[in-house]
N, C-alpha and C positions, 0 to 999 in steps of 0.2 A: 504494500500500500504506500504510494508515494504522496508527497505533499501534505503530510500531517501537521506540519508546523507553519504558522504564519507569524512573520516578524511585524509587530505593530509599531514599535518605536525603538530607535537606537539612541542611547544617551550620548550627548556630544562630548562630555567630559571624561567618560570612562568607557569600558567595553560592555557595560550593563545594557540589557535589552528587555523590552516588554514584548511578550508574545502570547500565542495561543496554540495549544496542542489539541488537535481534533482526534477523539477516540470514538469507539463504537458506542460508548455509554455517556458521551457528552464532551464538552470542551473544558480544557484545563487552562486557566490563566497563569502565565509564568512571568516572573519567578514564583515558584510554588513550593510549599513544604508538604510532604506526604507523611501523615502519621503511620506508624508501623502496626500492622495487624498480623503478626507472624502466624498465629494459630487460627486465622479466620475471624479475628475480632481485635479491635483497638481496645486495649485493656481498660476496664472499668467504665466504659461509656457505650451507649447504644448507637446504632446507625442514625436514629432520630436526633440524638445529641450532636453527632458529627455534622449532619445537615444544618442544624441550628447554629452551629459554630462557624459555618461557612467552609467546611472542609470539602474540597472538590475531588480528591483522589486519595486512596489509601494503598498500602503495600501489604502483600502476603508473601509467604515463603514456600517454595516448591518442596524442599526437603522435608520441612516440618509437616506440611499438609499431606504429603505422600506417606509419611510415617504414621500420622494420626490426623484424621480418622481414616485416611486412604482415599485415593482419587475415585475409586469405584463408588463409594458412598456419596461423595460430593457430586459426582456426575449424575447419580441416581436422583439426587435432590434438585437437579436442574442446573448444575454448575455452581461456581463459587459465589457469584452475585446472589443467586437465589438462596444458597445454603446459608450465607451470613446476613441476608436481608438488606443488602446494600445495592442500590441501583445506580451508583455513580461509577466512575472509572476505577479500575484496580490494576496496579502493576505488581507482577510477581517476580521476585528474585529467583534465579535458577537453581540455587543451592551451591553456587560457587563460593559464597562467603563461608559456608560451613566447611569447605576445604581448609580454611584458616581456623575458624572458631572451634571445630571438632578435630583438630589435628591429631590428638591422641587416639581417636577412634576411627581413623581412616588410613587407607593405602592408596596413593596416587598411581594409576596405571597409564599407559599410553592412550588407552581408549576411554578413560573415565576414572571414577573414584569409587572404591569400595568403602562403605561406612559400616561400622558396627553400631547398630541403632542405640542411641542414648537412652531409649526407653527399655528395651528388653534384650539388647545384644544381638538381635537377628541381623543378617547380612542385607544391606541396602546398596544397590549399585546405581550410580548416576553417571551418565555420559551425555554427549550431545543429543543423541536420539531420545534417550529416556527423559531428559530434562525438558525437551521441547514437546514430547508427546504428553507429558503430565500437564504442562502449561496449556497446551491445546485443549485437553479435556477439562481443565479447570475453567477455561474460557476467559482468562484475564485479558484486559485491553492492551496491556504492554507486557510482553514476555522478554526476559533477559536471556542472552546466550549463556551457555555453560562455560565457565572459565576457571582458571586456577588463581586464587587470591593468595599470593605469597605473604609470609609474615614480615615484620620489621623487628630487628634487622635481618637481611638476607644478603648473601654475597652475590656478586654479579653473575656467576655461573648459574645459581639457582634462579635468579630473576630472568635470565635469558631463556632458561628451559621453560619457565612458567609462561613467558611470552610466546614461545614456540607452540606450546600446548594450547594456549588461549586462541591463537590464530588458527591453528588446525581445527580445533573444536568449533570455533566461530563459523568457519567455512561449512562444516557439516551441519551446524544449526541452521544456517541460511537455506539449506536444501530441504528442511523438514516441513511437513504440512502445518498450517496454522488454523486456529479457529477463525470464524468469519470476522473480518475487520480487525484482526489482531495485529498489532505493531510489534516489531522485534528490534531491540537495541543491542548494539555491540558494546563490549566492555574493554577499555584500555587498561592494560597492566604494564609493569615495568619497574615496580619498586621505586627506589630513589634515583634511578638512572634515567636522566632526561633523554638520552639518545635511544634507549630501549622504548620509552614511552612514545617518542616520535615515530619510531619504526612501527610499533603496534598500532598507533592511531592511523598512520598512513595506509597500512595494509587493510585495516578494518574499513576505512572510508572507501577504499576500492571495492569492497564487497557490497556497498550501497545499502546499509541498514537504515531503518526509519529514524533512528536517533543513536546517540553515543553516550556512554557513561564513563566517568573517571573512576576506576576501581583501584583496589590495593592501597587505599588511604584509610585513615582513622583506624589503624591497626597497631597503635602504640607508638607511632613515630612522634618526634618533637614537632611543635607547631610550624616551625620554619620549613621542615621537610614536607609537611602536609600542604602548606601553601604553595611551595615550589612544585609539588606534584600536580595540583590542579592548574596552576599557572602554565607549566610547561606542556601540559596536555591540551588544554582548551584552545590554545593558539593553532593547533593542528587539526581541529575539528571544523567541519563545514558550517558556515553561517546559516544555511537554510535548513538545518536539522536541530532538534532539541538536544541540549547537553545536560547531563545528569551527574551530580556529584554524590556518590554512594556513601551512606552512613555518616555524613557530616551534619551536625545539628546544633552546635554552639552558635548563638546569635551573631557574635562578632566574626566568626568564621564564615557564616552565610553572607554577611555584608561584604567581606573581602572577596568571596567567590563570585557573588553577583557582579561586583566591579570588574571581574575578569571574564565575564560572559557566560557564567553558569546559570541554568534555567530551573533545575529541579533538584530537590533535596529530600532526604528521608533520615530519620534518626529516632531512637527510642528515648532520647533525653527527656522531652516534656512529660511523657507518661511514666517512665521509670523513676524520674526524680520525684514525681508526685507520690508514688508508692513509698518513697523514702522520706517524705515529709518536707520537700523543698518546693517553694513557690517562686515562679518567675515573674519579673516585672519588666518594664520597658528597657532598663539598662543593666539589670543584674538579677540576682536571686538570693533568697534567704531561707534559713531552716525554720519554718513555722512551728515545727515540733519542739523547738528550743524553749527552755523555761522562761525566757524573757518575754514571751508572747502569751503567757498563761492568762493574764487579765487584760490583754490588748483588745479594746473594743472596736478598733478600726477594721475595715475590710482588708483582704489580702493585699490589694493595691488600690490606692486612692484614685478615684475617677474611672475605675474599670467598670465596664457595663456587663460583665459576665454574670450568670445566674448566682454563682457563689458569692461574688463581691456585692451584688445587690441585696442579698438576703442574710448573709452570715458574717460573723466577726472572726478575726484571727483566733481569739480565745476559744470560740466554739469549734472551729475546724481543728485546732490543736488538741482540744479535748477528745474529739472523735478519733483522731489519729493515735493518741496515747492510750485509749481504751480499746483500740483495734476494732472500731466500728467501720463497716464497709463504706458508709456514707462519706466519711472523711476523705478516703482515697478518691471516691467519685467526684466530690466537689473540687478537690485540688487538681485532679486531672482535667476537669472542665475548665478551670481557670487557666491552667498552663497551656492547654490547646487553644483557648481563646486568645491568650497573649501571643502565641505563635502565629495564629491566623491574622490577627491585627498587625503584627510585625511585618508579615509578608505583604499585607495591603499597603502599609506605609512605604515599603520598598517600591511596590508597583506605582504608587502615586508619585513618588519622587522621580522615577524614571519618566513617567508620563509628562511631568512638568519640566523635564530636562534639567533636573536639579540633584541628580544622584551624587555627584562629587561633593556637593555641600552636605548632603545627607550623611555621607560617610564621615566627613570631618566632624559634624555635630554629634553623631552617634558615638564616635570614639572619645570625644571630649567628655561627654556626659557619662559614658561608661567608666572612664577613668575616675571621675569625681565620685561616682557611686561606689566604686571599689575602695576608694580612699576613705570615704565616710563610713561605709558599712551600714548605712541607714537604708531601709527599704524605700525604693523610689516612689515618689508621689505621682 
């Protein structure tokens, strides 16, 4: 499927761009942030919550959904959209990230990866054919090619071998059948080696995927290596296709990546941090579970319009979290996702106004002041 991306506005002061990705289940405005729904749900919230928050697209995971409940069950329920009750776009990771995250449970072969299931120890094999077949049967709107995500640090030989496999597997993925209207994105690997990333990007672009992702980042590397990774990759990706930075979700990193032409992001940060008792604000975050908020009658964030902030205090939400009431995690997740959605809206508005360079400067100044003061932002 060609022509899924429309460039709406190019910022004059940076490489930031405003765009639209057309999928089988609707349009996604970019830059966008995708909440992670690894197991077929974004933790602690309903699809109705997500729609109300302005979420346009969510992410699922091929390996985990194949392991539990299994693609046969999901297909029998009408596909992943029907199974999870979400009628918006879905992107599915191919399982390539699990090559990194489940390293102790897998064996990399030339034709794919053998996993020992983290659930029961049974053998699970994923290769290009299997990963694409599962994603086709899931019916996701955007399927990712199967790749090898190397760890950080890794030596050049390992990174080079991972690039070789990634390119070989990508070519095989491109030949597999798709679900109706399904887009397929290639994934650039190469570790910290810019020339390997350039080679990987160049060869993937020649395969003419619908979009391209920057992979092999957010795997424990220092921030300067992370930034160099997406900067050195994005400049080799075509302007007429969407660009996706995988697994990166800190707000200041998103700002820097958007300035370098990245369009799509996903990360567990807003939902995982909510489960750990951390609230996000415009310019920073704070641990609402901490004792200093025990009697704090203010909302999580002043002037925030989310359901949690309009109706409840920090003291109440802290109380819920500390007595392990499920509602506390739900309210904090709603707030954090609301903050991320409004954050992305503000980014898109700045690009539309051709003021993103000023947005970056103001954001960094206010973030630094927030970090120095340690006071939750109003």
